[in-house]
N, C-alpha and C positions, 0 to 999 in steps of 0.2 A: 650346728648349735646338739648338744643332746636334746633334749625337750626334757626329760627323766632330770636330770644335774642340774634346769630350768626351773622347774615346776617347783624341784628342793627347793632352789634358792626362793621363789616367789612367798616359799607355801614358811620359813625356817626367818624368820624376821633379824635375827641377830645377825642375820650375816649383811653384810650395806653392801660388797663389787659383786659381781661377775663377771669372769672371762668370758666374755662371746666368743672369740676367733681372734686367727691371726692375720690383719689383713696382709697386702699383699709387703713389704720392704719399698719399692717404690714409692708409694703412699703414707710410707712410712717414713719416709728422707724426702719426702716433701715440705710434707710436718715438721720438721724438723725430730721427727721423734729417736731416742734412743733401744726405741721398744715395737716390735708388730703388735700385741697381746691389746681388741681391745674387752673398754670393758664399758661397762654397764651397772650406773649405783642404784639402789634403792630410790636417794634422793628423785634423781632423770626420772626413775618410776611412776612415783608416784605425784612429778610436772606433767608428765606426759594424759595417764589419767586422769586430773583436771583441767590441763586447757586443750588433749585431741580427746571426746568420746568416741573417738570412731577407731581407734586402736584399741582392740583387744586384742589379747594372752596369746589368741591364734599369730594376731598377724608378724609373731615373734620367730614364729618360726617361720619366717622371709627373711629374717636378719641376717644370717649367714648368706646369705643365696645373692641376696642385696649386696655383703661387704664385699664381696666374692667378685661379683661379674658383674657391677654396675655401672655409669659412670662417673671419672672422682674430679673434680675441680678445685685447685685452690685456690683458697678465700682470699685474696694482694687482701682484704683490708683488716683479716688476721691472719699474718705470718705460719702460724701453729694452727692451722685450725680446714679442714678439706669439705668439703658436700658432698655427697655420695645419694646420684640420683638413680630411680629404681625402673626400670617397667616388668611386668609379667609379659615374658617371648608370647605367652599364649593367649591372656590374659585381660585386653587392653586398659579396661576400672582399675586395675591392681599396680599402683604404683606408689613410688615414697622416695622420704627426705632424710640424708643419712648426716648426721654436723656429726663430726670428728671435733672430738677440741686434746691439741696434747699440752697437757702442764709445765709451766715456766721449769720446773727437771729436769726435760724431760727421759722425762721413768714412765711416767703414766698417759694415755690412747686410751681418752673419753668416752662415750656418744654421747653427745649433747646434748639432743635432740633424733628422734622416730618420729615419723608422720607421713600419713598420706599426703602426696600430690594431684592437678589435677590435669589434663591432658594441656602443655602448651606453658604450664612454669620452671622446663629443666631451657629452656631461649631465657627465661632470666635469668636463671643464674650462671647463666656461661658467663651471665655479665660479670661475673665477684674473679673469674684467672682467668687463670691457662687454663688447658686440660692437662689431670697427671695420664689420663688412664680412661680407654673409649667402654662405652657400654659392650659386655658382651654376648 
Protein backbone atom coordinates (compact mmCIF):
# COMPACT_ATOMS: atom_id res chain seq x y z
CA UNK A 1 0.00 0.00 0.00
CA UNK A 2 1.27 3.40 -0.89
CA UNK A 3 1.32 5.14 2.49
CA UNK A 4 1.34 8.59 0.87
CA UNK A 5 -1.92 7.78 -0.92
CA UNK A 6 -3.32 6.26 2.26
CA UNK A 7 -2.38 9.38 4.20
CA UNK A 8 -4.07 11.50 1.54
CA UNK A 9 -7.20 9.33 1.93
CA UNK A 10 -7.15 9.86 5.70
CA UNK A 11 -6.93 13.63 5.21
CA UNK A 12 -9.48 13.89 2.37
CA UNK A 13 -12.92 13.44 3.89
CA UNK A 14 -14.58 13.67 0.49
CA UNK A 15 -13.30 10.17 -0.37
CA UNK A 16 -15.33 7.34 1.15
CA UNK A 17 -13.20 4.39 -0.02
CA UNK A 18 -9.57 3.41 -0.46
CA UNK A 19 -8.37 0.40 -2.47
CA UNK A 20 -5.75 -1.20 -0.23
CA UNK A 21 -4.52 -3.89 -2.62
CA UNK A 22 -5.55 -6.85 -4.73
CA UNK A 23 -5.94 -10.06 -2.75
CA UNK A 24 -5.06 -13.45 -4.20
CA UNK A 25 -7.48 -14.84 -6.74
CA UNK A 26 -7.99 -18.02 -4.67
CA UNK A 27 -9.28 -16.02 -1.71
CA UNK A 28 -11.53 -13.84 -3.88
CA UNK A 29 -12.87 -16.94 -5.61
CA UNK A 30 -13.51 -18.72 -2.29
CA UNK A 31 -15.82 -15.90 -1.17
CA UNK A 32 -17.49 -15.64 -4.57
CA UNK A 33 -16.07 -12.28 -5.62
CA UNK A 34 -15.72 -11.15 -9.24
CA UNK A 35 -12.86 -8.88 -8.23
CA UNK A 36 -9.65 -9.09 -6.21
CA UNK A 37 -9.62 -5.45 -5.05
CA UNK A 38 -9.76 -5.13 -1.25
CA UNK A 39 -11.45 -1.87 -0.24
CA UNK A 40 -11.33 -0.03 3.06
CA UNK A 41 -14.14 2.41 3.76
CA UNK A 42 -14.05 5.54 5.85
CA UNK A 43 -17.02 4.09 7.76
CA UNK A 44 -14.97 1.01 8.73
CA UNK A 45 -12.06 3.22 9.76
CA UNK A 46 -14.39 5.17 12.10
CA UNK A 47 -15.82 1.92 13.49
CA UNK A 48 -12.29 0.62 14.09
CA UNK A 49 -11.24 3.83 15.84
CA UNK A 50 -14.20 3.55 18.22
CA UNK A 51 -13.99 -0.19 18.97
CA UNK A 52 -10.27 -0.91 18.72
CA UNK A 53 -8.41 2.01 20.19
CA UNK A 54 -5.18 -0.01 20.06
CA UNK A 55 -5.16 0.24 16.24
CA UNK A 56 -3.20 3.30 15.16
CA UNK A 57 -2.58 4.72 11.68
CA UNK A 58 0.84 3.03 11.64
CA UNK A 59 -0.83 -0.39 12.07
CA UNK A 60 -2.41 0.03 8.65
CA UNK A 61 1.09 -0.26 7.18
CA UNK A 62 0.84 -3.99 8.02
CA UNK A 63 -2.48 -4.41 6.24
CA UNK A 64 -1.15 -5.38 2.80
CA UNK A 65 1.48 -7.68 4.29
CA UNK A 66 -1.20 -9.37 6.37
CA UNK A 67 -3.51 -9.75 3.36
CA UNK A 68 -0.65 -11.13 1.23
CA UNK A 69 0.85 -13.52 3.78
CA UNK A 70 -1.72 -14.25 6.47
CA UNK A 71 -3.63 -17.46 7.07
CA UNK A 72 -6.92 -17.25 5.12
CA UNK A 73 -10.00 -19.05 6.45
CA UNK A 74 -13.41 -19.21 4.78
CA UNK A 75 -16.23 -18.38 7.18
CA UNK A 76 -18.74 -21.21 6.77
CA UNK A 77 -21.40 -19.23 8.65
CA UNK A 78 -21.14 -16.43 6.09
CA UNK A 79 -20.11 -17.92 2.71
CA UNK A 80 -19.15 -14.58 1.17
CA UNK A 81 -16.69 -13.77 3.97
CA UNK A 82 -13.16 -14.74 4.93
CA UNK A 83 -10.91 -14.25 7.93
CA UNK A 84 -7.22 -13.43 7.55
CA UNK A 85 -4.97 -14.10 10.56
CA UNK A 86 -1.49 -12.63 10.52
CA UNK A 87 1.43 -12.89 12.91
CA UNK A 88 4.57 -10.88 12.30
CA UNK A 89 7.38 -13.40 11.68
CA UNK A 90 9.88 -11.61 13.95
CA UNK A 91 7.78 -9.71 16.50
CA UNK A 92 5.51 -12.13 18.37
CA UNK A 93 3.13 -9.56 19.84
CA UNK A 94 2.17 -8.16 16.41
CA UNK A 95 -0.90 -10.18 15.42
CA UNK A 96 -3.89 -9.05 13.41
CA UNK A 97 -7.24 -10.35 12.24
CA UNK A 98 -8.84 -9.02 9.09
CA UNK A 99 -12.41 -9.83 8.14
CA UNK A 100 -13.17 -9.64 4.41
CA UNK A 101 -16.72 -9.33 3.17
CA UNK A 102 -17.85 -9.75 -0.43
CA UNK A 103 -20.91 -7.71 -1.39
CA UNK A 104 -24.11 -9.42 -2.57
CA UNK A 105 -23.44 -8.14 -6.10
CA UNK A 106 -20.02 -9.88 -5.83
CA UNK A 107 -18.38 -6.79 -7.35
CA UNK A 108 -16.61 -5.51 -4.23
CA UNK A 109 -14.59 -6.90 -1.33
CA UNK A 110 -14.59 -4.77 1.78
CA UNK A 111 -12.25 -4.98 4.72
CA UNK A 112 -14.98 -5.20 7.32
CA UNK A 113 -12.69 -5.21 10.34
CA UNK A 114 -9.00 -5.02 11.18
CA UNK A 115 -7.75 -5.41 14.73
CA UNK A 116 -5.08 -6.92 16.93
CA UNK A 117 -5.44 -10.41 18.33
CA UNK A 118 -3.87 -12.31 21.19
CA UNK A 119 -1.93 -15.52 21.17
CA UNK A 120 -4.28 -18.49 20.86
CA UNK A 121 -7.15 -16.68 19.13
CA UNK A 122 -6.28 -18.18 15.75
CA UNK A 123 -7.22 -21.60 17.08
CA UNK A 124 -10.84 -20.52 17.58
CA UNK A 125 -10.93 -18.91 14.14
CA UNK A 126 -9.84 -22.19 12.55
CA UNK A 127 -13.15 -23.67 13.72
CA UNK A 128 -15.05 -21.20 11.51
CA UNK A 129 -14.29 -23.00 8.24
CA UNK A 130 -11.71 -24.47 5.89
CA UNK A 131 -8.29 -23.00 5.27
CA UNK A 132 -8.04 -21.22 1.93
CA UNK A 133 -4.32 -20.44 2.29
CA UNK A 134 -1.76 -21.16 4.98
CA UNK A 135 0.30 -18.43 6.63
CA UNK A 136 3.50 -17.70 4.73
